[in-house]
C-alpha positions, 0 to 999 in steps of 0.5 A, spaced: 500 499 500 503 507 497 501 512 502 499 519 498 500 525 502 493 529 503 492 536 501 488 539 507 481 541 506 479 548 506 473 550 510 468 556 508 463 556 513 465 557 520 459 553 524 461 547 520 468 548 522 466 549 529 463 542 529 470 539 526 473 542 531 471 538 536 473 532 533 481 535 532 486 534 537 489 540 536 488 547 533 493 551 531 492 559 529 497 562 525 496 570 524 497 573 516 498 581 519 499 583 512 493 581 509 489 581 515 487 574 516 488 568 520 489 561 517 486 556 522 487 549 523 484 544 524 488 537 525 484 530 526 485 524 525 484 524 517 485 531 515 487 537 517 481 542 516 482 549 515 479 556 515 481 564 513 477 567 519 478 575 519 483 578 526 477 582 527 474 577 528 478 572 531 478 573 539 470 570 538 471 564 533 477 561 538 472 561 544 468 557 540 473 552 537 471 545 541 479 543 540 482 539 546 489 544 544 489 551 541 496 552 540 497 560 536 503 559 532 509 564 530 515 566 527 521 564 532 526 570 533 
C-alpha cells in the first residue's frame, strides 16, 4: 500500500469548522498581519481542516472552538 499525502481541506462555513474542531487533536492559529487574516488549522486523525478568519473576528471565534488544545503559532525570532 502506498501512502499519498492529502491536501488540507479548506472550510468556508464557520459553524461547520466549529463542529469539526470537536474531533481535532489540536488547533493551530497562524496570524497573517499583512493580509489581515488568521488561518486556523484543525488536525484530526485523518485530515487537516483550515479556515481563514479576519483578525477582528478571531478572538470571538477562538472562544467557540472545541479543540482539545489551541496553539498560536508564530515566527521565532
